[in-house]
N, C-alpha and C positions, 0 to 999 in steps of 0.2 A: 503493500499499499503506499505512495505516494502522499505524505502530506506536505511535500512544500508546492509552493506557490511556483506561480510563472512569468514572480517582480524579478527584474534585471538589476544583481548586486554585485557590484564592486569584485573583481580579487583581492582576497587579503592583501593588506599595504598600499591597495590602492584607489583612490576614486571616482569616480564616472562623472560625468557630467551631471548627472540627475541627484548626483551624494554633492555636489559642491553646491547645486542649487539649493537642497533643502539646510543645507551649512549656512546657506548665507541667510537663507527668512529664518536656520534660528537665533545665527546672530541681531539680525533684525529682532525678533520679535523678543529674547529677552535680555537686550542694550538697550533698546529704547526706556524702556521706567525707569531699568539701572540710568541710563544718562541720565533722564528729567529730574532723581529723585539728585544725582551729583549735583548739578547745577542748579539744585535749589535750595542743596543746601549752599554752597557760597552765593546766594543772590538772599538767603536770609543770615548771611553772614557768616558760616563755619572757615575757621582756618582753610585755609590749601593744604598740610597737612593730611587733619582727619579725611577730609575727601577725596586725597591720593588713597590713604589706606583703601576707603570704600574703591577707588576705580584699580587699583592691583586685585580691591576682592572678586572686581567681576569680568578682569579679564587672566583670573583663575581660572575662572566659569569657564568663558569657554576655552581657551587651551584644553581643558578638562572635557571637554564635550568635540571638541576637537578629535584629540588624542583616542577619545571612547569610542567615533566613531571611525576611523582610521585601522583601530584595533581591532572591533566586531565585525569588520566587511571582511565576507565567506570568502 
């Protein structure tokens, strides 16, 4: 019994166009609210160091998402 779908999946360690498009959409979905919060903090007078710490958390989340997509491709 074949339970695999006919979805095109990248070979392990390589990303195809669809995977890169999904990654781009994920970057927009997850960074837009976070960047809005980051600039909102700056607008409210929060110092740049705590705001930079928040931005580094955003970067870490994006890097983790990218690496998980790269490593889980079949």
